[in-house]
MARKELUM-13930 format. One line per field, with one value per atom (N, C-alpha, C): atom name; x, y, z; residue number from 1; chain; residue in one letter. Coordinates in nm, 2 decimals, decimal comma, always signed. Atoms other than C-alpha are relative to their C-alpha. Example, Ala and Ser with C-alpha at 12.3 -4.5 7.8 and 13.67 -1.06 7.14 Angstrom:
at N:CA:C:N:CA:C
x +0,09:+1,23:+0,09:-0,09:+1,37:-0,08
y -0,12:-0,45:+0,12:-0,11:-0,11:+0,11
z +0,00:+0,78:+0,00:+0,00:+0,71:+0,08
i 1:1:1:2:2:2
ch A:A:A:A:A:A
aa A:A:A:S:S:S
This chain:
at N:CA:C:N:CA:C:N:CA:C:N:CA:C:N:CA:C:N:CA:C:N:CA:C:N:CA:C:N:CA:C:N:CA:C:N:CA:C:N:CA:C:N:CA:C:N:CA:C:N:CA:C:N:CA:C:N:CA:C:N:CA:C:N:CA:C:N:CA:C:N:CA:C:N:CA:C:N:CA:C:N:CA:C:N:CA:C:N:CA:C:N:CA:C:N:CA:C:N:CA:C:N:CA:C:N:CA:C:N:CA:C:N:CA:C:N:CA:C:N:CA:C:N:CA:C:N:CA:C:N:CA:C:N:CA:C:N:CA:C:N:CA:C:N:CA:C:N:CA:C:N:CA:C:N:CA:C:N:CA:C:N:CA:C:N:CA:C:N:CA:C:N:CA:C:N:CA:C:N:CA:C:N:CA:C:N:CA:C:N:CA:C:N:CA:C:N:CA:C:N:CA:C:N:CA:C:N:CA:C:N:CA:C:N:CA:C:N:CA:C:N:CA:C:N:CA:C:N:CA:C:N:CA:C:N:CA:C:N:CA:C:N:CA:C:N:CA:C:N:CA:C:N:CA:C:N:CA:C:N:CA:C:N:CA:C:N:CA:C:N:CA:C:N:CA:C:N:CA:C:N:CA:C:N:CA:C:N:CA:C:N:CA:C:N:CA:C:N:CA:C:N:CA:C:N:CA:C:N:CA:C:N:CA:C:N:CA:C:N:CA:C:N:CA:C:N:CA:C:N:CA:C:N:CA:C:N:CA:C:N:CA:C:N:CA:C:N:CA:C:N:CA:C:N:CA:C:N:CA:C:N:CA:C:N:CA:C:N:CA:C:N:CA:C:N:CA:C:N:CA:C:N:CA:C:N:CA:C:N:CA:C:N:CA:C:N:CA:C:N:CA:C:N:CA:C:N:CA:C:N:CA:C:N:CA:C:N:CA:C:N:CA:C:N:CA:C:N:CA:C:N:CA:C:N:CA:C:N:CA:C:N:CA:C:N:CA:C:N:CA:C:N:CA:C:N:CA:C:N:CA:C:N:CA:C:N:CA:C:N:CA:C:N:CA:C:N:CA:C:N:CA:C:N:CA:C:N:CA:C:N:CA:C:N:CA:C:N:CA:C:N:CA:C:N:CA:C:N:CA:C:N:CA:C:N:CA:C:N:CA:C:N:CA:C:N:CA:C:N:CA:C:N:CA:C:N:CA:C:N:CA:C:N:CA:C:N:CA:C:N:CA:C:N:CA:C:N:CA:C:N:CA:C:N:CA:C:N:CA:C:N:CA:C:N:CA:C:N:CA:C:N:CA:C:N:CA:C:N:CA:C:N:CA:C:N:CA:C:N:CA:C:N:CA:C:N:CA:C:N:CA:C:N:CA:C:N:CA:C:N:CA:C
x +0,08:+0,00:+0,10:-0,09:+0,27:+0,09:-0,04:+0,46:-0,09:+0,10:+0,09:+0,01:+0,02:+0,04:+0,12:-0,08:+0,36:+0,00:+0,00:+0,36:-0,17:+0,13:+0,00:+0,00:-0,12:+0,20:-0,02:-0,04:+0,16:-0,08:+0,10:-0,12:-0,10:+0,01:-0,39:-0,15:+0,17:-0,78:-0,09:+0,09:-1,05:-0,12:+0,15:-1,39:-0,10:+0,13:-1,68:-0,14:+0,14:-1,94:-0,07:+0,14:-2,28:+0,03:-0,03:-2,10:+0,07:-0,12:-1,86:+0,07:-0,07:-1,51:+0,08:-0,08:-1,28:+0,12:-0,12:-0,92:+0,13:-0,06:-0,72:+0,17:-0,14:-0,33:-0,05:-0,03:-0,29:+0,10:-0,13:-0,06:+0,00:+0,00:-0,13:-0,05:+0,09:-0,24:+0,04:-0,02:-0,26:+0,02:+0,00:-0,19:-0,05:+0,09:-0,41:-0,04:+0,00:-0,37:-0,09:+0,10:-0,56:+0,04:-0,02:-0,60:+0,08:-0,08:-0,32:+0,03:+0,02:-0,35:-0,10:+0,05:-0,51:-0,14:+0,05:-0,65:-0,11:+0,00:-0,76:-0,18:+0,16:-1,17:+0,07:+0,01:-1,05:+0,09:-0,08:-0,85:-0,11:+0,06:-0,93:-0,11:+0,11:-1,16:-0,12:+0,08:-1,37:-0,05:+0,04:-1,37:-0,03:+0,06:-1,52:-0,15:+0,09:-1,81:-0,09:+0,12:-2,13:+0,14:-0,10:-1,87:+0,11:-0,13:-1,56:+0,05:+0,02:-1,61:+0,09:-0,02:-1,46:+0,16:-0,17:-1,11:+0,08:-0,08:-1,05:-0,02:-0,06:-0,97:-0,15:-0,12:-0,97:+0,03:-0,12:-0,68:-0,08:+0,01:-0,78:-0,14:+0,12:-1,13:-0,07:+0,01:-1,27:-0,09:+0,07:-1,33:-0,09:+0,03:-1,60:-0,10:+0,11:-1,76:+0,01:+0,03:-1,88:+0,06:-0,07:-1,74:-0,05:+0,07:-1,89:-0,14:+0,13:-2,23:-0,04:-0,02:-2,16:+0,12:-0,10:-1,82:+0,00:-0,09:-1,73:+0,14:-0,15:-1,39:+0,04:-0,02:-1,25:+0,18:-0,16:-0,94:-0,02:-0,01:-0,82:+0,06:-0,10:-0,79:+0,13:-0,09:-0,43:+0,01:-0,05:-0,41:-0,04:+0,09:-0,43:-0,13:+0,18:-0,80:+0,01:+0,00:-0,84:+0,09:-0,12:-0,56:-0,08:+0,06:-0,75:+0,08:-0,09:-0,57:+0,01:+0,10:-0,68:+0,09:-0,13:-0,46:-0,15:+0,08:-0,69:+0,08:-0,05:-0,66:-0,04:-0,02:-0,61:-0,04:+0,00:-0,55:+0,02:-0,09:-0,49:-0,03:-0,03:-0,45:-0,08:+0,08:-0,72:+0,06:-0,07:-0,59:-0,09:+0,07:-0,91:-0,13:+0,12:-1,30:+0,00:+0,01:-1,22:-0,15:+0,18:-1,60:-0,05:+0,06:-1,72:-0,01:-0,05:-1,53:-0,04:+0,01:-1,61:-0,16:+0,17:-1,99:-0,05:+0,06:-2,02:+0,04:-0,04:-1,80:-0,10:+0,05:-1,98:+0,07:-0,07:-1,72:+0,16:-0,09:-1,37:+0,20:-0,16:-1,07:-0,02:+0,00:-0,97:-0,11:+0,10:-1,17:+0,07:-0,05:-0,95:+0,10:-0,09:-0,75:-0,06:+0,07:-0,85:-0,12:+0,12:-1,07:-0,09:+0,13:-1,40:-0,03:+0,03:-1,38:+0,06:-0,09:-1,15:-0,18:+0,10:-1,46:-0,15:+0,05:-1,71:+0,07:-0,02:-1,53:+0,04:+0,09:-1,51:-0,10:+0,15:-1,85:+0,01:-0,01:-1,75:-0,07:+0,15:-2,06:+0,03:-0,02:-2,11:-0,07:+0,01:-2,24:+0,13:-0,12:-1,91:+0,14:-0,05:-1,84:+0,04:-0,07:-1,65:+0,06:-0,04:-1,60:+0,14:-0,13:-1,30:+0,05:-0,06:-1,09:+0,11:-0,06:-0,93:-0,12:+0,17:-1,32:-0,03:+0,06:-1,48:-0,15:-0,01:-1,70:+0,13:-0,09:-1,40:+0,14:-0,14:-1,02:+0,10:-0,11:-0,67:+0,06:-0,06:-0,45:+0,15:-0,10:-0,11:+0,01:-0,08:+0,09:+0,12:-0,16:+0,42:+0,04:-0,11:+0,66:+0,01:-0,03:+0,72:+0,10:-0,11:+1,07:+0,07:+0,03:+1,15:+0,04:+0,00:+1,32:-0,11:+0,10:+1,02:-0,17:+0,13:+0,81:+0,08:+0,00:+0,76:-0,13:+0,07:+0,63:-0,01:+0,02:+0,48:-0,10:+0,04:+0,22:-0,14:+0,14:-0,15:-0,10:+0,12:-0,42:-0,09:+0,17:-0,73:-0,03:+0,07:-0,72:+0,07:-0,10:-0,61:+0,07:-0,10:-0,49:+0,10:-0,09:-0,15:+0,05:+0,00:-0,16:+0,11:-0,09:+0,20:+0,09:-0,07:+0,29:+0,02:-0,08:+0,52:-0,15:+0,11:+0,18:-0,05:+0,05:+0,12:+0,10:-0,12:+0,30:-0,04:+0,02:+0,30:+0,06:-0,12:+0,46:-0,02:+0,02:+0,55:+0,05:-0,04:+0,63:-0,15:+0,14:+0,30:-0,03:-0,02:+0,39:-0,03:+0,04:+0,33:-0,16:+0,09:-0,04:-0,03:-0,02:+0,06:+0,01
y -0,15:+0,03:+0,06:-0,11:+0,25:+0,02:+0,00:+0,16:+0,08:-0,03:+0,21:+0,16:-0,13:+0,54:+0,05:-0,12:+0,69:+0,01:+0,05:+0,52:+0,09:-0,07:+0,70:+0,19:-0,16:+1,07:-0,01:-0,05:+1,22:-0,10:+0,10:+0,90:+0,13:-0,12:+1,10:-0,09:+0,04:+1,05:+0,03:-0,05:+1,05:-0,09:+0,01:+1,06:+0,05:-0,06:+1,07:-0,03:+0,06:+1,05:+0,08:-0,08:+1,17:+0,03:-0,02:+1,19:+0,14:-0,16:+1,49:-0,02:+0,03:+1,47:+0,07:-0,09:+1,57:-0,10:+0,10:+1,43:+0,12:-0,07:+1,55:-0,11:+0,11:+1,45:+0,00:+0,07:+1,27:+0,10:-0,11:+1,51:-0,05:+0,09:+1,38:-0,18:+0,17:+1,02:-0,04:+0,03:+0,84:-0,15:+0,13:+0,50:-0,06:+0,08:+0,26:-0,12:+0,14:-0,09:-0,02:+0,11:-0,36:+0,04:-0,02:-0,47:+0,06:-0,09:-0,34:+0,14:-0,08:-0,05:+0,11:-0,05:+0,17:+0,14:-0,14:+0,45:-0,09:+0,07:+0,21:-0,06:+0,00:+0,17:-0,17:+0,16:-0,25:-0,04:+0,02:-0,21:-0,10:+0,11:-0,50:+0,00:-0,06:-0,33:-0,03:-0,04:-0,32:-0,12:+0,21:-0,67:+0,09:+0,02:-0,68:+0,05:-0,02:-0,45:+0,07:-0,05:-0,34:+0,13:-0,16:+0,02:-0,05:-0,01:-0,13:-0,16:+0,13:-0,50:+0,04:+0,03:-0,38:+0,02:+0,03:-0,31:-0,10:+0,12:-0,65:-0,07:+0,01:-0,69:-0,04:+0,00:-0,72:+0,14:-0,18:-0,43:+0,05:-0,06:-0,18:+0,04:-0,01:-0,14:+0,19:-0,11:+0,21:+0,03:-0,04:+0,26:+0,13:-0,14:+0,53:-0,03:-0,05:+0,62:+0,14:-0,12:+0,93:+0,02:-0,03:+1,13:+0,13:-0,09:+1,39:+0,01:-0,01:+1,28:+0,05:-0,06:+1,49:+0,00:-0,02:+1,46:-0,16:+0,14:+1,14:-0,02:-0,01:+1,04:-0,12:+0,11:+0,81:-0,10:+0,13:+0,51:-0,08:+0,10:+0,29:-0,14:+0,13:-0,07:-0,02:+0,02:-0,22:-0,07:+0,15:-0,53:-0,13:+0,12:-0,87:-0,03:+0,05:-1,05:-0,06:+0,03:-1,05:+0,02:-0,09:-0,84:+0,15:-0,18:-0,49:+0,10:-0,08:-0,21:+0,10:-0,09:+0,12:+0,13:-0,17:+0,47:+0,06:-0,13:+0,75:+0,08:-0,14:+1,03:+0,11:-0,15:+1,35:+0,11:-0,11:+1,57:-0,01:-0,01:+1,63:+0,15:-0,12:+1,90:-0,02:-0,06:+2,01:-0,01:-0,02:+1,94:+0,03:+0,01:+1,90:+0,02:-0,07:+2,00:+0,06:-0,09:+2,27:+0,06:-0,04:+2,42:-0,12:+0,10:+2,07:+0,00:-0,01:+2,09:+0,14:-0,10:+2,41:+0,02:+0,02:+2,36:-0,08:+0,06:+2,10:+0,04:-0,08:+2,26:+0,11:-0,12:+2,57:+0,10:-0,08:+2,70:+0,05:+0,03:+2,81:-0,06:+0,02:+2,81:-0,15:+0,15:+2,44:-0,05:+0,12:+2,22:-0,11:+0,11:+1,93:+0,01:+0,06:+1,98:-0,02:+0,03:+1,80:-0,19:+0,14:+1,42:+0,03:+0,00:+1,56:+0,11:-0,10:+1,85:-0,06:+0,03:+1,63:-0,13:+0,10:+1,36:+0,12:-0,08:+1,64:+0,05:+0,00:+1,73:-0,06:+0,11:+1,43:-0,06:+0,05:+1,34:-0,10:+0,12:+1,09:-0,02:+0,00:+0,93:-0,12:+0,15:+0,63:-0,13:+0,08:+0,48:-0,10:+0,06:+0,42:-0,09:+0,07:+0,22:-0,16:+0,11:-0,11:+0,02:+0,07:-0,05:+0,03:+0,02:-0,12:+0,13:-0,16:+0,17:-0,02:+0,02:+0,04:+0,05:+0,06:+0,09:+0,13:-0,10:+0,40:-0,04:-0,10:+0,60:+0,09:-0,04:+0,63:-0,10:+0,09:+0,52:+0,06:-0,06:+0,55:-0,01:+0,07:+0,61:+0,11:-0,06:+0,66:+0,12:-0,11:+0,99:+0,03:-0,02:+1,16:-0,06:+0,06:+0,99:+0,15:-0,12:+1,24:-0,01:+0,08:+1,21:+0,05:+0,04:+1,09:+0,17:-0,08:+1,45:+0,10:-0,11:+1,66:-0,08:+0,01:+1,38:+0,04:+0,01:+1,46:-0,11:+0,10:+1,20:+0,01:-0,06:+1,30:-0,09:+0,03:+1,20:+0,00:-0,03:+1,15:+0,09:-0,18:+1,46:-0,08:+0,00:+1,41:-0,10:+0,09:+1,11:-0,02:+0,00:+1,05:-0,11:+0,15:+0,69:+0,02:-0,03:+0,69:+0,05:-0,07:+0,96:+0,09:-0,03:+1,04:-0,11:+0,12:+0,69:+0,10:-0,05:+0,83:-0,06:+0,00:+0,78:+0,03:-0,10:+1,05:+0,03:-0,05:+1,16:+0,11:-0,05:+1,45:+0,09:-0,07:+1,62:+0,15:-0,10:+1,95:+0,05:-0,02:+1,89:+0,06:-0,06:+2,10:-0,03:+0,05:+2,10:-0,13:+0,14:+1,72:-0,04:-0,01:+1,86:+0,07:-0,03:+2,02:-0,09
z -0,05:+0,04:-0,04:-0,01:+0,06:-0,12:+0,10:-0,25:-0,09:+0,04:-0,41:-0,03:-0,04:-0,27:-0,02:+0,03:-0,37:-0,16:+0,15:-0,72:-0,07:+0,04:-0,76:-0,06:+0,01:-0,75:-0,15:+0,12:-1,10:-0,13:+0,08:-1,24:-0,07:+0,03:-1,34:-0,03:+0,03:-1,27:-0,13:+0,09:-1,58:+0,02:+0,01:-1,49:-0,10:+0,10:-1,76:+0,08:-0,09:-1,49:-0,11:+0,05:-1,61:-0,18:+0,11:-1,94:-0,03:-0,05:-1,84:+0,03:+0,00:-1,92:+0,10:-0,09:-1,62:+0,06:-0,04:-1,56:+0,09:-0,15:-1,25:+0,03:-0,03:-1,20:+0,17:-0,20:-0,82:+0,03:-0,09:-0,60:+0,14:-0,14:-0,26:-0,01:-0,01:-0,13:+0,13:-0,13:+0,23:-0,03:+0,00:+0,27:+0,14:-0,10:+0,49:+0,02:-0,02:+0,63:+0,09:-0,03:+0,72:+0,16:-0,13:+1,11:+0,05:-0,12:+1,25:-0,04:-0,05:+1,16:+0,04:-0,10:+1,42:-0,09:+0,03:+1,18:-0,16:+0,11:+0,89:+0,01:-0,05:+0,86:-0,05:-0,04:+0,85:+0,10:-0,11:+1,18:+0,08:-0,08:+1,39:+0,13:-0,05:+1,57:-0,05:+0,08:+1,31:-0,10:+0,08:+1,10:-0,14:+0,15:+0,76:-0,01:+0,00:+0,75:-0,15:+0,12:+0,50:-0,09:+0,05:+0,43:-0,03:+0,08:+0,40:-0,06:+0,05:+0,30:-0,14:+0,16:-0,09:+0,00:-0,02:+0,06:+0,06:-0,03:+0,14:-0,14:+0,16:-0,25:-0,09:+0,02:-0,50:-0,05:+0,00:-0,60:-0,12:+0,13:-0,83:+0,02:+0,03:-0,72:+0,08:-0,12:-0,52:+0,12:-0,13:-0,18:-0,01:+0,04:-0,19:+0,15:-0,10:+0,15:+0,04:-0,01:+0,27:+0,14:-0,18:+0,62:+0,03:-0,06:+0,81:-0,06:+0,02:+0,65:-0,10:+0,09:+0,36:-0,13:+0,12:+0,14:+0,00:+0,03:-0,04:-0,03:+0,00:-0,01:-0,11:+0,09:-0,30:+0,04:-0,06:-0,17:-0,15:+0,10:-0,46:+0,09:-0,09:-0,29:-0,05:+0,05:-0,31:+0,02:-0,01:-0,12:-0,09:+0,02:-0,23:+0,08:-0,06:-0,20:+0,09:-0,13:+0,17:+0,07:-0,06:+0,25:+0,00:-0,02:+0,38:-0,04:+0,04:+0,22:-0,11:+0,04:+0,07:-0,04:-0,03:-0,02:-0,08:+0,03:-0,02:-0,09:+0,10:-0,30:+0,09:-0,05:-0,13:-0,10:+0,09:-0,39:-0,11:+0,14:-0,77:-0,04:+0,11:-1,04:-0,09:+0,09:-1,24:-0,15:+0,18:-1,64:-0,08:+0,11:-1,82:+0,01:-0,04:-1,78:+0,12:-0,13:-1,52:-0,02:-0,03:-1,60:+0,04:-0,05:-1,52:+0,15:-0,17:-1,18:+0,07:-0,02:-1,14:+0,03:-0,04:-1,17:+0,08:-0,06:-0,97:+0,16:-0,16:-0,67:+0,06:-0,02:-0,72:+0,05:-0,05:-0,70:-0,17:+0,12:-0,96:+0,04:-0,05:-0,72:+0,13:-0,12:-0,47:-0,08:+0,01:-0,67:+0,02:-0,07:-0,59:+0,11:-0,07:-0,31:+0,13:-0,17:-0,01:-0,09:+0,01:-0,02:-0,07:+0,01:-0,02:-0,13:+0,10:-0,26:-0,14:+0,09:-0,52:+0,00:+0,09:-0,56:-0,02:+0,02:-0,55:-0,14:+0,13:-0,86:-0,16:+0,07:-1,02:-0,05:+0,02:-0,99:+0,06:-0,01:-0,78:+0,16:-0,11:-0,53:+0,03:-0,05:-0,33:-0,15:+0,07:-0,64:-0,09:+0,06:-0,74:+0,11:-0,10:-0,46:-0,08:+0,05:-0,58:-0,14:+0,12:-0,93:-0,01:+0,04:-1,10:-0,10:+0,00:-1,16:-0,11:+0,13:-1,49:-0,09:+0,11:-1,64:+0,03:-0,05:-1,73:+0,10:+0,09:-1,65:+0,12:-0,09:-1,35:+0,00:+0,01:-1,43:+0,05:-0,04:-1,28:-0,13:+0,13:-1,59:-0,03:+0,01:-1,66:-0,02:+0,02:-1,63:-0,07:-0,05:-1,56:+0,08:-0,12:-1,34:+0,08:-0,13:-1,01:+0,02:-0,08:-0,93:+0,18:-0,13:-0,58:+0,07:-0,05:-0,49:-0,01:+0,01:-0,55:+0,13:-0,10:-0,29:+0,13:-0,14:+0,07:+0,07:-0,11:+0,31:+0,14:-0,10:+0,60:+0,08:-0,12:+0,92:-0,05:+0,04:+0,79:+0,02:-0,02:+0,80:+0,09:-0,05:+0,99:+0,05:-0,08:+1,18:+0,15:-0,13:+1,56:+0,01:-0,01:+1,54:-0,11:+0,12:+1,40:-0,14:+0,08:+1,25:-0,03:+0,04:+1,28:-0,09:+0,10:+1,06:-0,15:+0,15:+0,69:-0,04:+0,15:+0,47:-0,03:+0,12:+0,33:-0,11:+0,15:-0,03:-0,06:+0,02:-0,12:-0,14:+0,10:-0,49:+0,04:+0,04:-0,50:-0,16:+0,11:-0,81:-0,10:+0,06:-0,96:-0,13:+0,17:-1,30:-0,05:+0,06:-1,34:-0,08:-0,01:-1,38:-0,18:+0,13:-1,73:-0,13
i 1:1:1:2:2:2:3:3:3:4:4:4:5:5:5:6:6:6:7:7:7:8:8:8:9:9:9:10:10:10:11:11:11:12:12:12:13:13:13:14:14:14:15:15:15:16:16:16:17:17:17:18:18:18:19:19:19:20:20:20:21:21:21:22:22:22:23:23:23:24:24:24:25:25:25:26:26:26:27:27:27:28:28:28:29:29:29:30:30:30:31:31:31:32:32:32:33:33:33:34:34:34:35:35:35:36:36:36:37:37:37:38:38:38:39:39:39:40:40:40:41:41:41:42:42:42:43:43:43:44:44:44:45:45:45:46:46:46:47:47:47:48:48:48:49:49:49:50:50:50:51:51:51:52:52:52:53:53:53:54:54:54:55:55:55:56:56:56:57:57:57:58:58:58:59:59:59:60:60:60:61:61:61:62:62:62:63:63:63:64:64:64:65:65:65:66:66:66:67:67:67:68:68:68:69:69:69:70:70:70:71:71:71:72:72:72:73:73:73:74:74:74:75:75:75:76:76:76:77:77:77:78:78:78:79:79:79:80:80:80:81:81:81:82:82:82:83:83:83:84:84:84:85:85:85:86:86:86:87:87:87:88:88:88:89:89:89:90:90:90:91:91:91:92:92:92:93:93:93:94:94:94:95:95:95:96:96:96:97:97:97:98:98:98:99:99:99:100:100:100:101:101:101:102:102:102:103:103:103:104:104:104:105:105:105:106:106:106:107:107:107:108:108:108:109:109:109:110:110:110:111:111:111:112:112:112:113:113:113:114:114:114:115:115:115:116:116:116:117:117:117:118:118:118:119:119:119:120:120:120:121:121:121:122:122:122:123:123:123:124:124:124:125:125:125:126:126:126:127:127:127:128:128:128:129:129:129:130:130:130:131:131:131:132:132:132:133:133:133:134:134:134:135:135:135:136:136:136:137:137:137:138:138:138:139:139:139:140:140:140:141:141:141:142:142:142:143:143:143:144:144:144:145:145:145:146:146:146:147:147:147:148:148:148:149:149:149:150:150:150:151:151:151:152:152:152:153:153:153:154:154:154:155:155:155:156:156:156:157:157:157:158:158:158:159:159:159:160:160:160:161:161:161:162:162:162:163:163:163:164:164:164:165:165:165:166:166:166:167:167:167:168:168:168:169:169:169:170:170:170:171:171:171:172:172:172:173:173:173:174:174:174:175:175:175:176:176:176:177:177:177:178:178:178
ch A:A:A:A:A:A:A:A:A:A:A:A:A:A:A:A:A:A:A:A:A:A:A:A:A:A:A:A:A:A:A:A:A:A:A:A:A:A:A:A:A:A:A:A:A:A:A:A:A:A:A:A:A:A:A:A:A:A:A:A:A:A:A:A:A:A:A:A:A:A:A:A:A:A:A:A:A:A:A:A:A:A:A:A:A:A:A:A:A:A:A:A:A:A:A:A:A:A:A:A:A:A:A:A:A:A:A:A:A:A:A:A:A:A:A:A:A:A:A:A:A:A:A:A:A:A:A:A:A:A:A:A:A:A:A:A:A:A:A:A:A:A:A:A:A:A:A:A:A:A:A:A:A:A:A:A:A:A:A:A:A:A:A:A:A:A:A:A:A:A:A:A:A:A:A:A:A:A:A:A:A:A:A:A:A:A:A:A:A:A:A:A:A:A:A:A:A:A:A:A:A:A:A:A:A:A:A:A:A:A:A:A:A:A:A:A:A:A:A:A:A:A:A:A:A:A:A:A:A:A:A:A:A:A:A:A:A:A:A:A:A:A:A:A:A:A:A:A:A:A:A:A:A:A:A:A:A:A:A:A:A:A:A:A:A:A:A:A:A:A:A:A:A:A:A:A:A:A:A:A:A:A:A:A:A:A:A:A:A:A:A:A:A:A:A:A:A:A:A:A:A:A:A:A:A:A:A:A:A:A:A:A:A:A:A:A:A:A:A:A:A:A:A:A:A:A:A:A:A:A:A:A:A:A:A:A:A:A:A:A:A:A:A:A:A:A:A:A:A:A:A:A:A:A:A:A:A:A:A:A:A:A:A:A:A:A:A:A:A:A:A:A:A:A:A:A:A:A:A:A:A:A:A:A:A:A:A:A:A:A:A:A:A:A:A:A:A:A:A:A:A:A:A:A:A:A:A:A:A:A:A:A:A:A:A:A:A:A:A:A:A:A:A:A:A:A:A:A:A:A:A:A:A:A:A:A:A:A:A:A:A:A:A:A:A:A:A:A:A:A:A:A:A:A:A:A:A:A:A:A:A:A:A:A:A:A:A:A:A:A:A:A:A:A:A:A:A:A:A:A:A:A:A:A:A:A:A:A:A:A:A:A:A:A:A:A:A:A:A:A:A:A:A:A:A:A:A:A:A:A:A:A:A:A:A:A:A:A:A:A:A:A:A:A:A:A:A:A:A:A:A:A:A:A
aa M:M:M:R:R:R:Q:Q:Q:V:V:V:A:A:A:R:R:R:E:E:E:L:L:L:L:L:L:G:G:G:T:T:T:R:R:R:L:L:L:E:E:E:S:S:S:T:T:T:V:V:V:E:E:E:G:G:G:H:H:H:R:R:R:T:T:T:V:V:V:A:A:A:T:T:T:I:I:I:V:V:V:E:E:E:T:T:T:E:E:E:A:A:A:Y:Y:Y:G:G:G:G:G:G:P:P:P:E:E:E:D:D:D:P:P:P:A:A:A:S:S:S:H:H:H:A:A:A:A:A:A:T:T:T:R:R:R:R:R:R:G:G:G:V:V:V:T:T:T:P:P:P:R:R:R:N:N:N:R:R:R:V:V:V:M:M:M:F:F:F:G:G:G:P:P:P:P:P:P:G:G:G:R:R:R:A:A:A:Y:Y:Y:V:V:V:Y:Y:Y:L:L:L:I:I:I:Y:Y:Y:G:G:G:V:V:V:H:H:H:W:W:W:C:C:C:L:L:L:N:N:N:A:A:A:V:V:V:T:T:T:G:G:G:A:A:A:E:E:E:G:G:G:E:E:E:A:A:A:Q:Q:Q:A:A:A:V:V:V:L:L:L:I:I:I:R:R:R:S:S:S:A:A:A:D:D:D:P:P:P:V:V:V:E:E:E:G:G:G:L:L:L:G:G:G:V:V:V:M:M:M:A:A:A:R:R:R:R:R:R:R:R:R:G:G:G:R:R:R:T:T:T:N:N:N:D:D:D:L:L:L:A:A:A:T:T:T:G:G:G:P:P:P:G:G:G:R:R:R:L:L:L:A:A:A:A:A:A:A:A:A:L:L:L:G:G:G:V:V:V:T:T:T:G:G:G:D:D:D:L:L:L:Y:Y:Y:G:G:G:H:H:H:D:D:D:L:L:L:R:R:R:R:R:R:R:R:R:P:P:P:L:L:L:R:R:R:I:I:I:V:V:V:A:A:A:G:G:G:D:D:D:P:P:P:V:V:V:P:P:P:D:D:D:E:E:E:T:T:T:V:V:V:E:E:E:V:V:V:T:T:T:G:G:G:R:R:R:V:V:V:G:G:G:V:V:V:R:R:R:A:A:A:A:A:A:A:A:A:D:D:D:W:W:W:P:P:P:L:L:L:R:R:R:F:F:F:V:V:V:T:T:T:S:S:S:A:A:A:R:R:R:E:E:E:V:V:V:A:A:A:S:S:S
């Protein structure tokens, strides 16, 4: 999961949700493990639930959930079948379909900075729960490689447990979205 979180930097999220094409380059991710990760939705105390069942595989599926009862969040399942792992896609730089993103968000700035904003801009909702991220209407496609020297690894954001675990990956190479 850690390796996938790093490798997702620079890839592109391509959405054709509701027939509107939007594309954004992933610039920030966070990795979440299974039972041993107290910040994971699949931590031992929770086990398999209707909410997290997709985290248990197969890899390459969308784990989409609602946070605070308001914002959808998009994760890519990364573990082998039966191993609950996922990478939260925290932020992306818009590349294509900015007008669509702005309309979905009701604003023209900060379109995909933060997991809730990103999901809204790309039209991600719970309807995509378990979706194969290799297929339309939402897929992850190759982008530009991000050099290691432009990647910062930090603790995770917005979690209480294991917040200091170095599982958040951010690129300072914002030009990867061009």
